[in-house]
N, C-alpha and C positions, 0 to 999 in steps of 0.2 A: 353620803348613805342614807339610804331609805327610809322612811318612817313609817310608823304603822306597822300591823300583824296585816301579811300575807300569806294564806296557804300555799303551799307549792303542792303539786298535782302530780303523784307518781306513777310510774307503768314498770312493773317489775315482769323484767324477761327472763325465764327459766322458773321452772318448779323445784329445784333441787333443794339439799339440805339450805346451802349457802343461802339461795331466795327465803328460804321459811325462815332462817336464823334475822336474814334483814326485815322481813315485813315485822317479825316480833320488835325488832331493832323500834324501827321508826313507830312500834305504834306506844313505845317508852315515853315518845314526846309530845310535845302538847298539840292535840290536834286543832286546833284552829291554828299549825304550824303547817302542818304536814297531813295528808292526804294519800291513803293508795286508791284511785281509778281505774286501776286495768292491770290485768294480772294474762300472762300471754303462756302458753305450753306447745306440744307438736304435734297434742290433741287437744279437742276442746274439753272434750269430757274431765280431763286431767286437770287443765283449766278451771273449771266451775269446782270440782271438790277439793281442787290446790283454796281457792279461794273460799268457800266453804270453811276448810278446816281453820282456818286462820282469822275467821270472824268479819271477812272484807266483802263479805256477801254483794255489796251493792256496788262493788266493784265490778266495770263489764271484764268478760273475761273471753280471750280467745285462743282461737284453735292452731294461728299459724305468728311469728314473731309479726311477719309484717304487716297484718294487721294491727295492730295495739301502734306500733307507728305511727301508720298513717291517724289514728285517732287523734282528734284536734283536744281533743281535753287532755291527754298526757302532755306534760311540759317537761318533763325530766324524766329518762330509763334508768335504772338498774339493772344490767347483764351480769346476770349471777348462771352465764355458759360454760361448758369446757372450752377450754385455750383458742382449739381448733376454731370456735365458732366466733370467736371476739372480732376479728376483723373484718368479715359481712355483717355480722349485728352492728355492730359501733358505726360502719360508712352509711349504712340505710338509714336508721336511725337521723345521722347527721344530714341526710338527706331529704330529711322527713321533718329537719325543723328541731329535732328533738337535743335539748341537754344532756347529758350523757355519764354518770358516773357506771364504768367498767372494771368488774374483778382485774387482781390483778394474775398473770402479767396482761398486760394492754394486750401485745401481740408476741406472735411468735420470735420474729427477727427484727432487724432491724428496719427494714425496705417497707415490710406491714406496721408498724409504728410510725415511722415520716410518713407513711401515706396516711392515716388517721389522722398525726398534728395538723397537717399541712391542710387538712380538710374543713375540720374543724376550727382554723384560724381564719382559715378563707371564707366563713359562712357565718363566722364571730359566734359562735355557740360555744358554749362551757363544754367540757370535756375533761376526766381525770380518770388517771388509773387510780385502781382501787385497793391501797397499800391504806388499813385502817389503821393500821400501830399509830400511825403517824398524829390519830388526832387525842389518843389515851391521856389523861393528865400525866401520868409517867413520863411519856417522851419529850409534852413540850416542858417537863419539866428538866429533865436533861438538856437542852436544846438552851433554855436558857441560862443553866448552870454552867454549860460550857461558854457559852456565848459573853458572860458574864467573869467569864475565867475564876470563877471559885475554887477550882483545882487548878487551878494555872496554865502551863501552855498545854495542851494533849497532844500529845502523839504516836500514844498507842491505844487500840483497841481493840477487844476480844469477843468472840460471841461463837457459839454453838446453837445447831437447830437440829434435833435428831427424832424422828418419827416412823416406829415400826408399822403403823396401818397405816394405808394408802387403797384407799377406791382403785381397782384394777384400771378404770380409765385414766388415771393419773401415771399410771406407769404407760399408756400406748402413744409408740414414738408418735402414729398418725393423730392422734389426738394431741398433739404436742406435751408427751408428758415427761415423765424423770424428775427424778429430786430435786433438783435445780430450779425447775419450773415451779415446783410445790410448792416444796418448802424453802430451799436454797435463796431466792431468790431477795425473803427478807434481811437475812445478814447483807448482803448487797446495796439495799437499800436501807438499813440502820447504816451500815458504814460515810454512806454519802449522807445522811443527814448529821453525821457527828464531823466530817472532813468538810462538807460545804458541796457547792453542785458545779464539780470539777472532772475531768477523767484522770483516772490516773496511771503516774508513768509508768507504771510496770501493774502486768496480770499475771500471776501466776498461779496453776490449777494442776493438783494430783489426784488421780481417785481411782473409781474402779466403775465396772460396770452392774447394772442389776440383771440375776439371772433371771427371775422369775415377771415375764410383762406376758401380757396376754397375749400379745399377736408375733411374738414369739423375735421380736425386734429387741435392737439393745439398747437400753437407754441409762443412765447414770442411773447411779444408787449412793453414792459418798465420793464427797473430795473437801479435800483443804485446798483454802483459795487464799494468795496474799494479795492486797491489792496496796501497793505505795503511790502515794500522793507528796504534791511536792513540800519542800521544807523536810524531808525526811520525817512525814508522819507515815505508818503504815496502822493496815486491818488485817487480823490473821481468824479467817472465819473457816468453821467446819458446818458442813452438814451431811445428814447421811440418813436412810431409809435402812438400814443394818439395825440400827439402836434407839432404845428409847435413853434422848442424853436429857440433864439439866433445860437446859433453853435458859442460860442465862448467858448477860450480856456485861461487860464492863468497857468501862472509859477511864484510862490513864492520863491524868497531868504532871505536870512539876511540883504542883500541891497537894496530892491526893486523887483521889478515882472515887466514881460513881458505880456502883452494880447494880444493876437489875438480877435481882438472885433464881429466877424463874417466869416462865411465861414469858417470853422475852416481845411475842409478836401481840400479845395484848394485856399487858403487865398492869399489876396494882399493888405493886411494891416498889419502891428506891429506898435506896441503902449508901449516903456518902458518908465518906472518910477523906478526912486532911488530918494535915499535918503540920500546916503554918497557920496561926501562928502558933499553936499548940494543939498536939493529937486529940481529935474529935470523930465521932462517932453519931451520927442522923440518920434513924430509919422512921419512914411515913409509910401510911397504907393509906391508898384511892379507891375505895371502894366503887366499882364497876357497875353500873345500874341495871336492875332487876327486879322483878315485880314475885310478888307471895304468888306460887302454884305457877310459872311461867319456865317454862320446860327448853332449853336451847342444843343445837344438835353438835357444838365445839365450845370451847372454852370460853369465855368470858364474853361471848358474843352479845352482851347486852352492850359493848364497848361500841357496837356497829352503830350504835346512835350516838357518837361523837360525830362519826363519818356524814352521817346522812345530814346534821345538824348544820355541820362545815358545808356542805354544798348547798344548803339552804340559804345561810349567807352569803356566800358568792354569788348566787344567782340571783336573789332579789337585790345584792347590792351591783349589779352589773359587769359581775367580774366574768369572765370567761375561761380561767383559769385560778387554779388554789393558791396562793400567796405558800403555804405548805407542804404541795406536792407539784410542784410545777410541771410542765411538758418539756420545761428543757432536762429538767431531770430524769424524767420519763425516758428521755433516748437516750442521753447517758447511761441508763442502768441497761436499755435494751442493748446497748453497745458493749458493755462489761458482761450481761449474760451469754451473748451470743460468742464474744471470744473465749469463754469460759468452758462453752458447748465446740469450740474448737479443738481445743484445746484437750478435751477427755473425747473427743469422737462422736461426739453425738449430732446427726443429722438430720433437719426434718425435712419430708417430702417439698415443705411448703420455702423451703430454702431455695430451690430452683423455679419457684414460680417468678 
């Protein structure tokens, strides 16, 4: 293990809402461990305004992403761009010798995902798909409970994820949109976190398309997805853009169940019900990091600091993959997402490239 304190030097690629929340979350962490040294947008004035707005005016501002990738002072890049821009940004960053944390979904299809993974591995650089949920204390506790079999042998998990409000670009076919890629990918990742990194024996999806898309092209709105794993284990997942759902999840075993009552993707509460040796209920709250006066765009975004801290731990200890979100798992998630899209009849222009 590496000893001493070393500062990780971040470059932020993209100046949208999620990048804004990531900067604020990183600033919750010790400054001697994390520093934002560069930001990039498609226009220099926007990057400069973004840096000033977030109090990182000492950071270098760039009007192109490539300029940031070429900056020798940048050690790791956070890519907060739209889905269809991930491939080019990730591959260029890796070619420039940068470690990469890229927002989910890493890519639009299996081919793109495999290309990114193979390049990162060949260059021995860190790459991780940004499923920040994995690093919340609730999710870590769930994984621990499952591994220790405190609720017995887990055989069923269920969750829902429904939001009615999405930016137009989240529903654009050309931009890799649709609710599966916007929010439905979280339940898929949740299932693998419970049942392990293995390909499901069966993937079955049924749903319908959105009637309101910015480019008039059809993308998925709602679907019910069933994943059957080895040993008769099953995940029943629902995602939708037509209703606001509770966004809860439950993991059921032979001796009890674990319940995330809301905020599935960024939870602060876990309830444990056990039936043996006698009925018992435990409820625990895990406050999400924040700061007085700090306003985030998305719920519980202070939890992005958990993800950023995990990236630093991996890099300073010489890891090129995060044990809590491996590239093998990212590849399986991509395979599942692509198969769901095939069953729902959603095809991106990039699928033919």
